[in-house]
C-alpha positions, 0 to 999 in steps of 0.5 A: 503365470507360475505362482512361485515366480517373483512378481511386482505385485507386493512392491506395487501394492506397497507403493500404492499404499505410500501414495495413499498415505501421502494424500496429495490427490493432485500428485498421486492420482496419475501416479496411482494410475501408472502403478495400476497400469503396470500391475495390469500389464503383468496379467496380460498374455503378451508384452511390448517390443520396441524395434529401433532401426539404425540406418535405413534398410533396403527392400531385401533387408526389410523382407529379412527382418519381417521373416525374422519377426515371424515367417508368413506374417502379413506385416508392413514396415513404415518408411523409416527413411522419412522418420516415420514410425509404425505398429504391429501386433503379432501372436506367438501361440496365443501370446500377443506381442505389440511391436513399435517400429521406430527410427533412431530419432524416436528411440527412448520415447515412451508411448503414452497409455501403452504397455511398457516395452520389455524388449528392445530390438536394435536393428543395425542396417548396412552402411550405418555408422556406430551408434553404441553411445546412443544405445547405451543411453536407452538400454536401461529402460528395457528388460531384454535387448536383442542386437540384430545384425542384417549384414555380415560386414556391419555388425554390433560389437561384443564390447557393446553387448557386454556394456548393455548386459550390465544395464538389463536382465538379458542381452544377445546378438543375432542376425536376421538371416538365421532363425526367427524371433519366434524362437524366443517367445514360444509360450511352451518353452519360454513362458517363465522367462517371458514372465520374468522379463515382464516383471523386470520391465515392471520393476523399471516402471515402478522405479520410474514412478518412485523417481517421480515421487522423489522429485515431487517430494523434493519439490514439496519439501522446498515449497513447504520449507519456503512457505513455512519460513514466510509464515514464521516471518509474518508471525514474528513480525506480527508478534513484534509489531510496534503498531500497538505502541504507535497507536498509543503514541499517535494521539500524544504526537497529534495533540502536541502538534495541534496544541503547538500550532493552535497556540502559536496561531492564538498568540500570533493573532492576539499579538497582531491585535495588540500591535495593530491597536498599540497607542502611538505606533499602531496602524489603527491609532495613527489612522484614528489620530489623523482623522481626529486631527481633521477636526479644526472647526465645528458645525454650530447649531444656534439655540436661544442662549447657547451655540451647540458645537458638533463634529462635522458629520463627514469626519464621523463618517470617515472615522467609522468607515475607516475603522470598519475597513481597517479592522475588517482587513485585520480580521481577514488576515487573521482568517487567512493565517488560521486557514493556513495553520489548519492546512499545515496541521492537516498535512502534518497529521497525514504525514504522521499517519503515513509514517506510522502506517496507521490510516486516519480519516481526513481531518478537517478543521471548521473555519472561523466564522466571517459572519461573527466577525461582521457582527462584532464590527457592527456592534462595536464600531458605532458612535451613537452620540458624537461629542458636542460642546457649547458657547454661551450667547451674552445679551445687550445688558451684559455687553453694556455692563462690560463697556461701563466697567472701566467708567465705574471703576474710575469713579469708584476710585475717585470717590475712594481717594476723596475726589468725588467732586470731579463728578460735578465738573462736566468739563472733566467728567464728559471727556473721561466718560467718553474715553473710558466708554470707548476703551471699554467698547474696544476692550470688550470687542477684543476680549469677546473674540479672544474668549470665543477663540479660546473656548472653541479651541478647548472644545476642539481638543475635547472633540479630538480626545473624544474621537480618540477615546472612541478609537480606544474603546473600539480597540479594547472591544475588538481585541477582547471580543475577537480575541476571545472568539478566536481563542474559544474557536481554536480551543473547541476545534482542538477538543473536537479534532482530538476527540475524533482522532481518539475515537478513530484510533480506538476503533482502529485499535479494536479492529486491528487487535481483532484482525491481528488475532485472526491473522495469528490464528491463521498463520499458526494453523498454516504452520501446523499444516506445514509441520504436519506436511513435513511429518507426512513427507518425512514418513513417505520418504522413510516408507519410500526408502524401505520400499526401494529396498524391497524393490531391489530385493524383488529385482534381485529375486527376478534376476536369480529366478531368470538365471535359473530358467536359463541354465539350459536356455534355448536362447 
C-alpha cells in the first residue's frame, strides 16, 4: 500500500471515537465490529467481487466467462438457472480475489461477515431482457462496475454506462471474447488503482455504518423525547396532586357522615321509644291498659279481721310477659336499624375512599349488645309487690248495734218530745220495736252489700292504677336506660372509628409523603438522565456531521487520486 494514497483510516478512527463517546454498548458494539472489519479489509491483499448474471448462460458462454475470469483456472459456475449462487477464490500474482456468483434475484444482498465487494461484474447473457433499472438500483453499493457482454447481438448500452458511472468510481463495458479480467488486477500495474477502489468501497461501508448510526440516533431521540415527556407529566401530576388536601378533607367528610348518620339513628331510636310508650296513643300504653282493664275482681285472702284483696296472678303474669315481649321486639327493631345504619356508613366511607383514591382499611362498627338489652329488661320488667287492698270484717255486735240503731233513734226522739210514757205502753212498744228491728235488719243488709261493692270497686280502680303506674315506671326506666346505653354506644363507636381512621390516614400520609418524595427523586434522576442523553446525542450528531464532511473530503481525495492513476490507464 502506497503511503501517500488516501485511505479510510482517519474516518474509521474518528467514527470509532464517535461510537465510543455515544456509550450505548447495545447499539455500538456491532457497529464497532463493522468499522474494524472495514479497517481490516483495507490491509488484506485482495478484495471481493460480485458477478451477477442477467439471464442464463449456456455451456459455451460459461466457458467464455471462466476463461475471461482467468485462463486455465479450475472454476465451476453454479446452476444459475436454478437460482443458486456460488463462490470461488482466484489469485492474481499473489493478490486474492473472492468471487461471488449470483443470479439476478440475489443481486445486492450482502454476505454477513464477508468482505465488502469492491467490483460488480454484470454479465448480460444472450436473450436476456433489459435490466437497466435493476442495475441502477444496486450500482451505488460498488466502487467499480464492469458491464460484461457475452454476445454481440445483446449488449449493455452506453446510456447505462453513463448512468452507473455517476454512482461509482469506475465503470466500463467489455466483452468476454476479448482479454481477461486478469488485465485489471495485476499488482504490478494496478496496485494503486486496486487500493483506491478498496478504499472507495470502504468509504461506502463507513457511509452505511453512519446511516445506521443516524437511524439509531433518530430512534434514540424519539424514545428519549417520549420518555422525557411522560416523566415530566408524571412529575407535574405528582407535584400538583391534590391528594394531600384530600387527606386533610377526608377525616372531616367521614366525621360529618358518621355524626349525621349516628345522630339520626340516636334521635330515631329515642323518638321510637317516646312514640312506643306515649300515654293514650302508644302501643305499649294501650296494651298495658287492656291488661289492666281485665282486673274486674280480686282474689280474696281472709284473715282474722280483714279480707285481703290481691290482683289475680294470671293477670300479673300476662302483664309481665307482654311487657317483656313487646319491649324486646322494640329493642330488636332498634338493633336492626342500628345494623342497617352501620352498613350504610361503611359503604359510604368505602365510596368516599374510592372517589379520593385513598385506600382505607375496612371499617366495621361493633354491634349494640343484645345481652345488655336482656339485662335491662330483667331488671326493669318485674313487679316485686303487686297491689293489694283489704276489706274489714264486722263482728255480730256491730251488726246488732246497726240493727237497733233505728229503735234507739225512735225512743230517743220520743223522750225528747216528752213522749217517754210510750215506753210503758207495751201495745205500742212491741209492734214499733219489731217493725224498727225488721227495718234495721233490712237496711243493714242493703247497706253492707252496697258498702262492700263500693269498697271493692274503689280497690279495683286502685289496682288498675297501680298496674298502669308499673307500666309508666317500666316505660320511664326502659327509655332512660336503653336510650342512654344506645347513645353511649354510638358515641363510643363514633370516637373509636374516627380515631382509627385518623391513625390510618396519618400512616397513609406519612407513607405517601415518603413514597412521593422518593418518586420525585426518581423522576428527577430520570429527567437528568434524559437531558444528559439528549446532550450526548446532540454531541454525537454534531460530531457525525463533522465526520461526514471528513468522509466526503476523503472520498473526493480518493477520487482525485484514482483519476490521477488513470491518466494513462491500461483500463
